[in-house]
C-alpha positions in Angstrom: 123.0 58.0 186.8 122.5 56.3 190.2 123.3 59.6 192.1 120.8 61.5 189.9 118.0 59.0 190.5 118.6 59.1 194.3 118.3 62.8 194.3 115.0 62.6 192.4 113.6 60.0 194.9 114.7 62.1 197.8 112.9 65.1 196.4 109.7 63.1 195.8 109.9 61.8 199.4 110.1 65.4 200.8 107.0 66.5 198.7 105.0 63.4 199.8 105.9 64.2 203.4 104.7 67.8 203.1 101.4 66.7 201.6 100.8 64.1 204.3 101.6 66.6 207.1 99.1 69.0 205.6 96.3 66.4 205.5 97.0 65.2 209.0 96.8 68.6 210.7 93.6 69.8 208.9 90.9 70.3 211.6 87.2 69.7 210.8 85.1 72.9 210.8 83.0 73.7 213.9 79.3 74.3 213.8 78.4 78.0 214.3 75.8 78.5 217.1 74.5 81.6 218.8 71.3 83.1 220.2 68.7 82.5 217.4 70.2 79.3 216.0 67.9 76.4 215.3 68.7 73.2 217.2 67.3 69.7 216.8 66.9 67.8 220.1 66.8 64.0 220.4 66.3 63.7 216.6 62.7 64.8 217.1 62.2 68.3 218.3 63.1 71.7 216.9 63.7 74.7 219.1 65.9 77.9 219.1 69.0 78.5 221.2 68.6 81.6 223.5 72.2 82.4 224.0 75.7 80.7 224.2 78.6 81.5 226.4 80.7 80.2 229.3 79.9 79.4 232.9 82.2 80.0 235.9 84.0 76.7 235.3 84.9 77.7 231.7 82.4 75.3 230.2 80.8 76.2 226.8 77.1 76.3 227.6 73.8 77.4 226.0 70.3 78.1 227.2 67.0 77.3 225.6 63.4 76.6 226.7 62.9 73.8 229.2 60.0 72.2 227.4 62.4 71.5 224.5 64.1 68.6 226.1 65.2 66.6 229.1 68.6 66.1 230.8 70.8 63.8 228.7 69.1 64.5 225.3 71.4 65.2 222.4 71.6 68.4 220.4 72.4 68.7 216.7 72.7 72.1 214.9 69.8 72.4 212.5 71.8 74.4 209.9 74.7 71.9 210.1 73.3 68.4 210.7 76.5 66.7 209.4 78.2 68.1 212.5 76.3 65.4 214.5 75.8 65.7 218.2 77.5 68.8 219.5 76.0 69.0 223.0 73.6 67.6 225.5 70.9 68.9 227.9 72.2 68.9 231.4 69.4 70.8 233.2 65.7 71.1 232.3 63.7 73.3 234.7 60.0 73.2 234.4 59.3 75.9 237.0 61.0 78.6 234.9 60.8 76.7 231.6 64.5 76.9 230.8 67.2 74.3 230.0 71.0 74.4 230.1 73.0 72.7 227.3 76.7 71.8 227.6 78.4 72.0 224.3 81.6 70.4 223.0 84.0 73.3 222.3 85.8 71.2 219.7 82.6 71.0 217.7 81.0 74.4 218.2 82.0 77.9 217.2 80.1 80.3 219.5 79.0 83.6 218.1 77.0 86.6 219.5 75.2 87.4 216.2 72.6 85.3 214.4 70.4 86.9 211.7 69.4 90.3 212.9 70.0 89.8 216.6 73.3 90.5 218.4 73.6 89.8 222.1 76.2 91.7 224.1 74.8 91.4 227.7 71.9 90.3 229.8 69.6 92.9 231.3 66.5 93.5 233.4 63.0 92.8 231.9 61.7 95.3 229.4 58.7 97.5 230.3 55.8 99.1 228.4 56.1 100.8 225.9 59.5 99.4 224.8 59.9 97.5 221.6 61.6 94.1 221.8 62.7 91.8 219.0 63.5 88.1 218.7 65.3 85.8 216.3 63.7 82.4 215.9 64.3 79.3 213.8 60.7 79.3 212.5 59.6 82.9 212.0 63.0 84.6 212.0 63.3 88.2 213.1 60.1 89.8 214.5 59.5 92.7 216.8 56.6 94.1 218.9 55.6 96.3 221.8 56.3 95.1 225.3 53.2 94.9 227.6 55.3 94.0 230.6 54.8 91.7 233.5 51.0 91.3 233.5 50.8 88.5 236.0 53.4 89.8 238.5 55.6 86.8 237.8 58.9 86.0 236.1 57.3 86.4 232.7 56.9 89.3 230.2 54.3 89.6 227.5 55.3 91.0 224.1 53.2 91.6 221.0 55.4 89.8 218.4 55.0 86.8 216.1 56.1 83.4 217.4 55.0 79.9 216.5 56.2 76.4 217.2 59.9 76.0 216.9 60.6 79.6 218.1 60.7 78.3 221.7 63.9 79.5 223.3 64.4 82.4 220.9 66.3 85.3 222.4 64.2 88.4 223.2 66.3 91.5 223.0 66.0 95.3 223.4 68.9 96.6 221.3 71.7 94.1 222.0 70.6 93.4 225.6 69.0 89.9 226.2 66.0 90.4 228.4 63.9 87.2 228.0 63.4 84.0 226.1 60.4 82.9 224.1 58.3 80.2 225.8 54.8 80.4 224.4 52.1 82.4 222.8 48.6 83.3 224.0 45.6 82.3 221.9 46.5 82.3 218.2 50.1 82.2 216.9 51.4 85.5 215.6 48.1 87.2 216.8 48.1 86.6 220.5 51.0 88.1 222.5 54.2 86.1 223.1 54.9 84.9 226.7 58.6 84.8 227.7 60.6 84.1 230.8 62.8 87.0 232.0 66.5 86.3 231.7 67.3 87.7 235.0 65.0 85.2 236.7 66.6 82.4 234.7 70.1 83.4 235.5 69.3 83.9 239.2 67.8 80.4 239.3 70.8 78.8 237.5 73.2 80.5 239.9 71.1 79.5 243.0 71.1 75.8 242.0 74.8 75.8 241.0 76.4 73.2 238.7 76.6 73.5 234.9 75.7 77.0 233.8 76.3 78.8 237.1 78.0 82.2 236.5 76.9 82.2 232.9 78.0 85.1 230.7 77.2 85.4 227.0 80.0 85.1 224.4 
């Protein structure tokens, strides 16, 4: 009898050990983020992530509009608030109106498709009469004709619907990221969208060095 009970207890111990090992190794799910994802900055402001990828130091970084936040401000994924703070602004450039966010790779799953927009590369500014599209946290997927660089600057005007919260949205032609949403002219969704060209942003990030230099989309 004693021998039989000892065998039973041994078996129960093995089962308990297997269950405890399974619980200990379970990893929490990571928040999915990509160009077009909504983000909440400093618990106050909503914007849209332009793109996500890695810089030349291997850091997981993202880009959004500069007026969305300041260096040091925390970022929470709008679609997964329980994930908590997953990154922070490290650069906010008012001249080109872009910001660089460094993400925690243990908390973020980067993707290249959000909604109806997929980003495979970064390209030169679109020109009239191309059609460009964007994916934003407020108005979703909208498209319109490209007017081009009307002010001979680093910005391109496109006739597509954007409103508050769409700042930072990726502007694509096909799967090529050509600009980010920064503003609209006149009336939301009636006046043209004003966006900073991605080549100008990337060139400026590379020139200043630091976090984000050498950025390449996921």
